N, C-alpha and C positions, 0 to 999 in steps of 0.2 A: 775185269771185263773190259775189252777193247770194243769200237765200232764193228771191227771185223768180226769178232766173234759174236756180238749181237746179230749181224747179218747172217751170220751162218747158222745160229740157232732158229730166226725167224724164216730163213729160207726153207728150212725142212718142214714147216708147219703144214704146208699143202699134202704132205705125205703121211700126216698123223691122224689117228682115228681116236676119239675120245667118248667113252659113255658117260651120260650125266643121269644117274638115278636120283630123284629126289622128288621134292615138292615144287610143282610147278603153280605158281600164281599168275595172276593178271594184276597189272598195276594200271589202273585206269584214272585218268586225270582230267578234272573239270575246272577250266579256266572260267572265273566268275568276274565281271566286268561290275564294279560297285555303282558306277554311274548310271547303270540301266536297270537298279533294283525297283521293284514294283511291289505294290501292297495287294496281297491276295484278297479278292472279294470274298471268299468263302470263309477265310480265318481272321482276316484283319493283320496277319503277320506278314512279314517281309520275303518277298519271293525272290531269291537270288537268281540271276540271269547268267545262265552257261552260254559263252560265246565260242568256246572252242572245247573240243574233245579229243583225246587221244589214249591210245593203248600201248602198251610195253610188256612184255613176258618180265616176270619178277621171280625171285627168289632161285629156285634151279634154273629158271627162264633168264635169269640176268647172267649166269654162268654160261649157259648155250649162247646168249646174244654176244657176250665177248669172245667167245672161242671163234665163232663165226666172223666177227669183226677182224680178229687177228688172223684169220686166213686157215684155221684149221681144216684139214680136207674133208674130214668124215666127224660129224658131230650127232651122235645118237642119243634120242631122249628115251628115257624109260621112266613112267610115271602114270598118273591117271587125271583125268579131268570129268568134270560134270556134262551130262548132255544138257547145255544151256547156252546161253547166248555168250556169256563170258568165256567159255570153253571155246566157241566157234571163234571169236576174236583172237583167243590166245593160240590155238593152232594155225590160224592163218598169218599171223604176225610170225610164229616160228618157221613157218614154211618159205616164207618169204626171204628170211634170212639163209635158207638153204640148210637148215637142221633136217635130219631125219625123224619122221614123227611116227612111224608104224608101230612103234612100242609104248605110244602115249594112249592109254586106254580110256575110251569114252564109256562113261557108266551112268545110267539114270538114277542110280541109288547115291551117287555122291555129287557135291557141288563143287564148282571150280573156285578154288580160293581165291578171293579177289581183295586187293587195297583199293578203295574209292578214295581218291585225293583231291578233295575242292582245294583249288588254289585262287587266292585272291589277287587281282592285279593291283599292283602299288602305283602311285603318281609318278614313281623314277621309272617305271617300266618294269620292276621286279615283280616278283611272285611271292607269296606268303602262304603256305600251308595250313590250311585250316583242320578241325577235328576229321579223322578218317572215319570212313564207313566200312567196316570189314565183313568179309564172309569167309568162314571156315568150316571144316568137317570136325565136328565134336563127338562123333560116334565111332568106335573102332573099326578099323579097315577090316572088310570082311576077308574070311580064309581064302575063299575062291578068288578073290583079287590078288591077295599075297601070292597065290599059286600063278596067276598070269605074271605078276612081277619077276617072280623068281624064274620063270620058264624063260622070259625074254632077257633077264640078265645073263642067265647060263648060256643062252644062245649067242648073245653078242661077245661075250669076254674072250674068246679065241681069236677074233679078228682086231680086237681093242689094244691100242697102246697104252691106255689109261682108263681107269674107272672113277668117277667121283661120286660120293654119296653125300647128298645134301638135305639135312633135315631142318626143314623149318617150323613145322608145326609144333606149337609149345605142348597141346594137349598129347599125352602119352598113347603110343599105338594108334593114333588117329590119322598119321600122313602116310608116307610111301616106305619110309624107312622104319619099319616095327622092329621088334626084338628078333623076330624070326628073319627079316632081311639082313640085319646086322650080322648073326650068326653066320648066315650063308655067306655075307661079304667076307668075314675072317676066314672062313673054309677056303674060298675061293683065292684069296690074298695069299694064303699059306701054300697053296697048291700051284699059284703062278707067280713066284716073286720077281720074275723079270718084267713084270708089268708095273706100271705106277699105280698105286691104289691109295686113295685120297678121302678123308672125311671130314665133314663140317657139321656142327650141330648147336643150336642156340642152348639148349639144356642138357643134350646127353652126349656131348662130345667124349667123356670118359667110359662110355660103354662100347665104343669100338675097341676092336684088336686086329692088329696086323696092318694097320692102316696108317699112312702119314696123316698128321691132324693139323688143323689151322684155328685154335682158338685165340680170342682175345683175352685181355688180362682177367676179366671177369669170370669168362666161360672156363680158363683154366684153372683158376682158384676154386671155382664152385665144384668141378669135376674131383677135385682131391679134398675138399672142406665144404660140403654141400650147404651148411648153415653160414659160413663166413660172410663178413661184411667185404666191402670193396678192398682190394689190396693194391699196394704200390707195385712199381715195375720189378723191384727186386725179389719181393715175396712172389709175384706171378711167375719170375723166373725159375724159383724152386718149385713151384706148384707145376709148371711146364715139364720140368725135368722128371718130378715123379710120374706125370702123364706118360711122359715118353717111355719110363720103365714099364709103366703098366701095358702099355699098346704094343710095346717092342719095336717103335718106328719112331724117327725124328718128329718133333714137333717144330710148327713155325708159328710163333707167339707174336701176335700183331698188336702194337701198341701206339696206334693213332699216329698223332703228329712225332712222336719218338721213333717211327719206324718198325722194323721188325727183327725178331731174332730166331736164328735157327738153333733149337735147343735138342740135347741129347741128355741122358741121365747124367753124364759127368759135366758138361759144361753148355754153355750159349754163345753163340757168337752174333752180337748185335751189328745190325746194318742201319744206317739213318735213312730217315724219309727225305722225300724230295721237299725243300722248304715252298711253301704255297701261301700266297697272299690273296685277299679278296673274298667275296662270298665263296662258301663251299657247301656242298649237298653230298653227306657222306652216306646217304642211302644207297645200298648195294655196293659200298666200297670193298666189303669182304668177300662178297661174290664175285667182283672183277679182280680182285688180288688173287683168288682161286683159279680163275681161268688163266691168268699170267704164270701163276707157279706151275699148274700141271702142263699147260701147254709147252712151257719151256723144259722141264723134266722130260716130257715125251718126246721131244726133239734132241736130247741129248745132252741138256745142260746140267751142270754139277749143281747140288743143293744149295751152293751161295749164288750162283749164276741166277738160279730160278727165282731166288728171293728177289734179286734186284730187279728182274722182269716183272715179278709180282707187284713190287712196289712203283714201278713205273706206270703199269697200267692202273692202278689204283690212283695214283696221283692226276692221271689224266681225266678219269670218270668223275673224280669229287668236284671237279670245276664245271662240270655240266648241271646247271641248277634247274631243279624242277623236273629232272627225269632221271631214269636209272641209266647212266651212261655206258658208253663204250669206248674202246681203243682201238685205232687201227695200227697195223705195223709201221705206217708213214709217221704217225703221231708218237709211237713208241722210241722210234729212232731220233727224232727231232729232241723230245725229252731227254733222252739219254744225252746227246750232244749238249744240251745246255746243263747237264748236271753231273757229267761223268766223273768229275774230280771228286765227287762225295764218296766214290767207292775204289779210289785209287789205292788208299790205303786205309784197313779196315782197323778199328779198335781191336785191342787183344780180346781173345774170349774170356768169359767170365766162367771161374771156377765154380761149381755146384755141387750141393749136398741134397740130397732127397728129404723133403720134411713131410 
């Protein structure tokens, strides 16, 4: 990768259209100033004083935020929200970024999934996250809602360069990417191989077919050995190879500070991570890497070039503390200029056998 090649990839992003099907969460932050704490007259307990609140799109919304920040011309959201205040805030934030939200369905029978994150202000000016308060849907997604999602997905595919499926909800069949949606994604991907099809899931990455996948080491190993304990990187590479064989597409195995590997059934090509110092916030790092990977692939990057762009984007967002971060084209160029030597000579591929 050269600066000129990176410029060429980034320059094409305004002509790219990407569909993001998935679970749209709201990340709601509450900054607490401990110096202002009061004692509740009613309960006698401490009443924490919130001095600042902010909202950011999370989960699939983090991917959307990063695609918009990178300058992708068309970012099309497919999913559902609740008819509630959190859904209002999430829609407002997505529209302010320039995302197209016509296929984000507002339903009175669903809640807007929300991560409420209290942040304690520290004496040094930093923030420490306290226990979260989460809202999720724990009842199965209704069949008529699946019908709506499938309708919008099919309608948007012809004009899209890439389709991302992001499965955040851990409760099976309770999110946007149900078994029925995964089956349809596999069919559409097989029928439209010229497009970029990309899948991510916390617990069910091994249930996709015909999609490029991006698991971390735990997700890759659990997809092959559901009851296995944590694995080291070598074992994770072998599991990723088996996963690649199962889904019929390459797998991007993310390894945190060790970087990312492009894995096929036969081999893995490691790419080092950007070395980082100081405080890091890895919340949303995987979703920001997805945005970098898919936008680059959609703009004509080869799989290794896309991995570098995904690495760059994630390295920028994890340095944004107390927020689900984003990366702009200018930040990506500057980060590449600082660390281009990392990828001038790549380590040799690792030969793999499936396990």
